[in-house]
C-alpha positions as CSV (number, residue, x, y, z in Angstrom):
1,M,-57.8,33.0,24.5
2,G,-55.9,29.9,25.4
3,G,-52.2,29.6,25.5
4,P,-50.0,28.7,22.6
5,P,-50.1,25.1,21.3
6,S,-48.1,22.6,23.3
7,L,-45.6,22.3,20.5
8,L,-44.7,25.9,21.1
9,R,-44.7,25.8,24.9
10,G,-41.5,27.4,26.2
11,V,-40.8,29.3,22.9
12,R,-41.1,33.0,23.3
13,L,-42.7,34.7,20.4
14,R,-42.4,38.4,19.6
15,D,-45.6,38.7,17.6
16,A,-47.9,36.7,15.5
17,S,-45.6,36.9,12.6
18,D,-43.1,34.8,14.5
19,M,-45.4,31.8,14.4
20,S,-43.7,30.4,11.3
21,I,-41.8,27.2,10.4
22,S,-38.5,29.0,10.9
23,A,-39.4,29.9,14.4
24,L,-40.0,26.3,15.6
25,P,-37.4,24.5,17.6
26,L,-36.4,21.9,14.9
27,P,-33.9,19.2,15.5
28,A,-30.5,19.5,14.1
29,P,-30.3,18.1,10.5
30,T,-28.6,14.8,10.1
31,S,-26.9,13.6,6.9
32,A,-28.9,10.9,5.1
33,A,-27.1,7.5,5.0
34,A,-25.7,6.7,1.6
35,P,-27.2,3.6,-0.1
36,T,-25.1,0.6,0.3
37,P,-23.6,-0.3,-3.1
38,V,-24.6,-3.7,-4.4
39,A,-21.5,-5.8,-5.1
40,P,-21.3,-7.2,-8.7
41,V,-22.1,-10.9,-9.2
42,R,-18.8,-12.7,-9.3
43,V,-18.7,-15.2,-12.2
44,L,-16.3,-18.0,-12.9
45,L,-16.4,-18.9,-16.6
46,V,-15.6,-22.4,-17.8
47,A,-15.5,-23.1,-21.5
48,P,-13.4,-25.3,-23.8
49,Q,-12.4,-22.6,-26.3
50,S,-11.5,-19.0,-25.6
51,D,-13.9,-17.7,-28.3
52,G,-17.0,-19.0,-26.6
53,E,-15.7,-17.9,-23.2
54,S,-14.9,-14.4,-24.5
55,D,-18.4,-14.1,-26.0
56,T,-20.0,-15.0,-22.7
57,E,-17.8,-12.6,-20.8
58,Q,-18.6,-9.8,-23.1
59,L,-22.3,-10.5,-22.8
60,L,-22.1,-10.4,-19.0
61,N,-19.9,-7.4,-18.9
62,D,-22.4,-5.4,-20.9
63,A,-24.4,-5.3,-17.7
64,S,-22.8,-3.5,-14.7
65,D,-23.8,-6.0,-12.1
66,F,-21.4,-8.8,-13.2
67,S,-17.7,-9.2,-12.6
68,T,-15.6,-12.1,-14.1
69,C,-13.4,-13.5,-11.4
70,G,-11.9,-16.3,-13.4
71,R,-11.7,-18.0,-16.8
72,C,-10.9,-21.7,-17.3
73,H,-10.7,-24.0,-20.2
74,S,-10.5,-27.3,-18.4
75,L,-12.1,-29.2,-15.5
76,A,-8.9,-29.3,-13.5
77,A,-8.4,-25.6,-13.8
78,A,-12.0,-24.9,-12.8
79,L,-11.7,-26.9,-9.6
80,E,-8.6,-24.9,-8.6
81,A,-10.3,-21.6,-9.5
82,L,-13.4,-22.5,-7.5
83,H,-11.4,-22.6,-4.3
84,A,-9.2,-19.5,-5.1
85,A,-11.8,-17.1,-6.8
86,R,-14.8,-17.9,-4.6
87,P,-17.4,-17.1,-7.3
88,D,-21.1,-16.4,-6.7
89,V,-21.9,-18.5,-9.8
90,V,-20.1,-20.8,-12.1
91,V,-21.1,-20.6,-15.8
92,T,-19.9,-23.6,-17.6
93,D,-20.2,-25.1,-21.1
94,M,-21.4,-28.6,-21.6
95,V,-18.2,-29.9,-23.2
96,L,-14.8,-29.3,-21.7
97,A,-11.2,-30.0,-22.8
98,D,-10.8,-32.8,-20.3
99,G,-14.4,-33.9,-19.5
100,D,-17.8,-32.4,-19.4
101,A,-20.3,-30.5,-17.2
102,F,-21.5,-33.7,-15.5
103,E,-18.0,-34.5,-14.2
104,L,-17.5,-30.9,-13.3
105,L,-20.7,-30.8,-11.3
106,R,-19.8,-34.1,-9.5
107,R,-16.4,-32.8,-8.4
108,M,-17.5,-29.3,-7.6
109,C,-20.4,-30.4,-5.5
110,K,-18.1,-32.7,-3.6
111,Q,-15.4,-30.0,-3.2
112,Q,-17.9,-27.2,-2.3
113,P,-21.4,-28.3,-1.4
114,G,-23.9,-25.6,-2.3
115,V,-21.9,-24.3,-5.3
116,R,-24.2,-22.6,-7.8
117,V,-23.7,-23.7,-11.4
118,L,-25.4,-22.5,-14.6
119,V,-24.8,-24.7,-17.7
120,L,-24.7,-22.6,-20.9
121,S,-24.6,-24.8,-23.9
122,V,-25.3,-25.2,-27.6
123,R,-27.0,-28.5,-26.9
124,H,-30.8,-28.6,-27.0
125,E,-32.3,-28.5,-23.5
126,A,-34.4,-31.6,-24.1
127,L,-31.3,-33.7,-24.5
128,C,-29.6,-33.1,-21.2
129,A,-31.0,-30.3,-19.1
130,E,-33.0,-32.5,-16.7
131,R,-29.9,-34.8,-16.3
132,L,-27.7,-31.8,-15.4
133,L,-30.3,-30.4,-12.9
134,R,-30.4,-33.8,-11.2
135,A,-26.6,-33.8,-11.1
136,G,-26.5,-30.5,-9.2
137,A,-26.8,-27.6,-11.7
138,L,-29.2,-24.8,-10.7
139,G,-29.9,-23.7,-14.2
140,Y,-29.6,-24.6,-17.9
141,V,-29.8,-22.1,-20.8
142,M,-29.0,-22.6,-24.5
143,R,-26.5,-20.2,-26.1
144,S,-29.2,-19.5,-28.7
145,A,-31.3,-17.8,-26.0
146,P,-31.5,-13.9,-26.1
147,G,-28.7,-12.2,-24.2
148,E,-31.0,-10.8,-21.6
149,E,-32.3,-14.3,-20.8
150,I,-28.8,-15.5,-20.3
151,R,-28.0,-12.6,-17.9
152,R,-31.3,-13.2,-16.1
153,A,-30.4,-16.9,-15.7
154,T,-27.0,-16.0,-14.3
155,R,-28.5,-13.6,-11.8
156,R,-31.1,-16.1,-10.6
157,V,-28.6,-18.9,-10.2
158,A,-26.2,-16.6,-8.3
159,A,-29.1,-15.9,-6.0
160,G,-29.7,-19.6,-5.3
161,E,-32.7,-19.9,-7.5
162,M,-33.4,-22.4,-10.3
163,H,-33.6,-21.3,-13.9
164,I,-35.0,-23.2,-16.8
165,S,-36.8,-22.1,-19.9
166,A,-40.6,-21.6,-20.0
167,A,-41.0,-24.4,-22.5
168,L,-39.0,-26.8,-20.3
169,G,-40.9,-25.7,-17.2
170,L,-44.2,-26.6,-18.9
171,D,-42.9,-30.0,-19.9
172,F,-41.8,-30.7,-16.3
173,Q,-45.2,-29.5,-15.0
174,R,-47.1,-31.8,-17.4
175,R,-44.9,-34.8,-16.4
176,F,-45.2,-34.3,-12.7
177,V,-48.9,-33.4,-12.6
178,H,-49.8,-36.3,-14.9
179,P,-47.0,-38.9,-14.3
180,D,-49.1,-41.7,-15.7
181,M,-49.0,-40.1,-19.1
182,N,-45.3,-40.7,-19.3
183,A,-45.8,-44.3,-20.2
184,F,-47.5,-43.2,-23.5
185,R,-45.2,-40.4,-24.4
186,T,-42.9,-40.9,-27.4
187,P,-39.4,-39.6,-26.4
188,G,-38.0,-36.9,-28.5
189,C,-34.6,-38.7,-28.6
190,A,-33.7,-42.3,-28.2
191,L,-30.9,-41.4,-25.8
192,E,-33.5,-41.0,-23.1
193,V,-33.3,-44.8,-22.6
194,L,-29.7,-44.4,-21.4
195,S,-28.7,-43.8,-17.8
196,T,-26.9,-40.5,-17.1
197,R,-23.5,-42.2,-17.0
198,E,-24.2,-44.1,-20.2
199,Y,-25.3,-40.8,-21.9
200,Q,-22.2,-39.1,-20.6
201,I,-19.9,-41.8,-22.0
202,F,-21.7,-41.9,-25.3
203,Q,-21.3,-38.1,-25.7
204,L,-17.6,-38.2,-24.8
205,I,-17.0,-41.0,-27.4
206,G,-18.8,-38.9,-30.0
207,N,-16.5,-36.0,-29.1
208,G,-13.5,-38.1,-30.0
209,M,-12.2,-39.3,-26.6
210,T,-10.8,-42.8,-26.4
211,Q,-11.8,-45.3,-23.7
212,T,-8.5,-44.6,-21.9
213,E,-9.1,-40.8,-21.9
214,I,-12.7,-41.3,-20.7
215,S,-11.4,-43.6,-18.0
216,T,-9.0,-40.9,-16.8
217,A,-11.5,-38.0,-17.1
218,L,-14.3,-39.9,-15.2
219,C,-12.0,-41.7,-12.7
220,L,-13.3,-45.0,-13.9
221,S,-11.4,-48.2,-14.8
222,V,-11.2,-49.0,-18.6
223,K,-13.1,-52.2,-17.9
224,T,-16.0,-50.2,-16.4
225,V,-16.0,-47.8,-19.4
226,E,-16.1,-50.8,-21.7
227,S,-19.0,-52.3,-19.7
228,H,-21.0,-49.1,-20.1
229,R,-20.2,-49.0,-23.8
230,Q,-21.6,-52.5,-24.2
231,H,-24.8,-51.5,-22.3
232,I,-25.2,-48.6,-24.7
233,R,-24.9,-50.8,-27.7
234,D,-27.5,-53.2,-26.3
235,K,-30.0,-50.4,-25.4
236,L,-29.7,-48.6,-28.7
237,S,-29.5,-51.8,-30.8
238,L,-26.3,-50.7,-32.4
239,V,-24.5,-53.4,-34.6
240,G,-20.8,-53.3,-34.9
241,V,-18.1,-50.7,-34.1
242,T,-18.8,-48.6,-37.3
243,Q,-22.5,-48.0,-36.5
244,F,-21.7,-47.2,-32.9
245,A,-19.0,-44.7,-33.8
246,R,-21.2,-43.1,-36.5
247,C,-24.2,-42.7,-34.1
248,A,-22.1,-41.4,-31.3
249,L,-20.5,-38.8,-33.5
250,E,-23.9,-37.7,-34.9
251,C,-25.6,-37.5,-31.5
252,A,-22.7,-35.6,-30.0
253,K,-22.5,-33.0,-32.8
254,H,-26.0,-32.5,-34.3
255,C,-28.9,-34.4,-32.7
256,R,-32.1,-34.5,-34.7
257,L,-33.8,-32.2,-32.2
258,E,-31.2,-29.6,-33.0
259,R,-31.5,-30.0,-36.7
260,G,-35.3,-29.7,-36.8
261,E,-38.3,-32.0,-36.4
262,G,-38.4,-32.7,-40.2
263,T,-35.0,-34.5,-40.0
264,T,-34.4,-38.2,-39.0
265,C,-31.5,-40.1,-37.7
266,E,-30.6,-43.8,-37.1
267,L,-31.9,-43.5,-33.5
268,D,-35.2,-41.7,-34.2
269,P,-37.5,-43.3,-31.6
270,R,-40.6,-42.4,-33.5
271,Y,-39.9,-45.0,-36.2
272,R,-37.4,-47.4,-34.6
273,P,-38.6,-49.2,-31.4
274,L,-35.8,-50.1,-29.1
275,P,-35.3,-53.0,-26.7
276,G,-37.3,-52.8,-23.6
277,T,-39.5,-49.9,-24.9
278,T,-42.8,-51.5,-25.8
279,G,-44.9,-49.0,-27.7
280,F,-42.0,-46.7,-27.9
281,G,-42.2,-45.7,-31.6
282,L,-44.5,-45.9,-34.5
283,G,-42.5,-48.3,-36.7
284,T,-42.1,-52.0,-36.8
């Protein structure tokens, strides 16, 4: 018979019963490395009212992988907290006490390029989601979305990924794959004819801000704000101060898209063609 297997060479066995696992020269055991704990996602919350902010904080705190590192009610406070708290993601409401998400994005992106912002708002995504994404946001989700979707959106944006709803994603896909079809698409809201700055100012007017307050909030001259106001009136064919104020208030609070497709408004593009929009609507 041949000698013992090479694995046992040099090991002296007393008898055949010694050829067991316990008799083999095993290496000394080593302690398994403990898994590295994953740090919670640090979230800076920005909302105009403490109630809405508290609801969002509670929603995120229901999951163990989030940690609130700051709570702000104003744009100015959010900019200070961004530097001090160093959050992984900023979750902001659309409307703030001294401005809006557009201005917050502009200043945050200038102060800290690469900042990751998720806009969480009651506004229908069709109204402003695309504008906010172009302004620098990484995600947009409506407050009416299920809690798990809001948490998933926060995680994705914190990881540097974009988050939009499935419905908005399909709309973007159709428009980019078939861009020529856009010329024949009836907009869901007449406000689409406004530039982002015009849209922003129209919403702030509807939220009750004066031209002077808007001038301060957006770092614009009062004359520039007035010029934008006139462009809005021309594009939306608004006659007089009363109609302008009424439409601004209506659009800022409850757009037709948010009240349901069966409702109408003074700026319903399906029945009210606007200047420079040939074939825009169905009316005369």
